[in-house]
C-alpha positions as CSV (number, residue, x, y, z in Angstrom):
1,M,22.7,7.1,37.9
2,K,25.4,9.8,37.9
3,T,27.0,11.0,34.7
4,A,29.2,13.9,33.6
5,V,28.5,15.8,30.5
6,S,29.9,19.0,28.9
7,I,27.4,21.7,27.9
8,P,27.9,25.3,26.7
9,D,28.0,27.9,29.4
10,H,24.9,29.7,28.1
11,V,22.9,26.4,28.3
12,F,24.1,25.9,31.9
13,R,23.1,29.4,32.9
14,Q,19.6,29.1,31.3
15,T,19.1,25.8,33.0
16,E,20.1,27.3,36.4
17,Q,17.5,30.0,35.9
18,L,14.8,27.6,34.8
19,A,15.6,25.3,37.8
20,R,15.2,28.2,40.2
21,H,12.0,29.4,38.5
22,L,10.5,25.9,38.6
23,K,11.8,25.2,42.1
24,K,13.5,22.0,40.9
25,S,17.0,20.7,41.2
26,R,19.4,21.1,38.3
27,S,19.5,17.3,38.0
28,E,15.7,17.1,37.8
29,V,15.6,19.7,35.0
30,Y,18.3,17.9,33.0
31,S,16.6,14.5,33.6
32,L,13.2,15.8,32.5
33,A,14.7,17.5,29.4
34,L,16.5,14.3,28.3
35,A,13.4,12.2,28.9
36,E,11.4,14.5,26.7
37,Y,14.1,14.5,24.0
38,V,14.3,10.7,23.9
39,A,10.5,10.5,23.8
40,R,10.2,13.0,20.9
41,H,12.8,11.1,18.9
42,S,11.4,7.6,19.3
43,P,9.3,6.2,16.4
44,E,6.5,5.5,18.8
45,F,6.2,9.2,19.6
46,V,5.6,10.0,15.9
47,T,2.9,7.4,15.5
48,E,1.2,8.4,18.7
49,A,1.2,12.1,17.7
50,M,-0.3,11.2,14.3
51,D,-2.9,9.1,16.0
52,R,-3.9,12.0,18.2
53,V,-4.2,14.4,15.2
54,C,-6.3,11.9,13.3
55,A,-8.6,11.4,16.3
56,Q,-9.1,15.2,16.6
57,V,-9.7,15.7,12.9
58,G,-12.0,12.7,12.6
59,E,-13.1,11.0,9.4
60,Q,-14.4,13.7,7.1
61,G,-14.3,11.8,3.8
62,D,-11.6,14.1,2.4
63,A,-10.1,12.5,-0.8
64,F,-6.6,13.8,0.0
65,L,-6.7,12.4,3.5
66,A,-7.9,9.0,2.2
67,A,-5.0,8.9,-0.4
68,A,-2.5,10.0,2.2
69,G,-3.7,7.3,4.6
70,R,-3.2,4.7,1.9
71,V,0.3,5.9,1.3
72,L,1.1,5.8,5.0
73,D,-0.4,2.3,5.3
74,R,2.1,1.1,2.7
75,S,5.1,3.0,4.3
76,E,7.5,1.6,6.8
77,W,8.0,3.9,9.8
């Protein structure tokens, strides 16, 4: 899909440089950037990131972690 957007000149120049460096088209760089932005701001992203951290930390029997987990269980995301 084609769309027109206005961006600051410095962002345009930086994007042009990045596109050349990555050997990608300007459209591809903007598309990748927007896809990442949308993913980072979706509620599912936050949950998945927390799940990855918890998996790396593992269950260590920490009292604080247990209490925080109970609070998070009762919280609406």
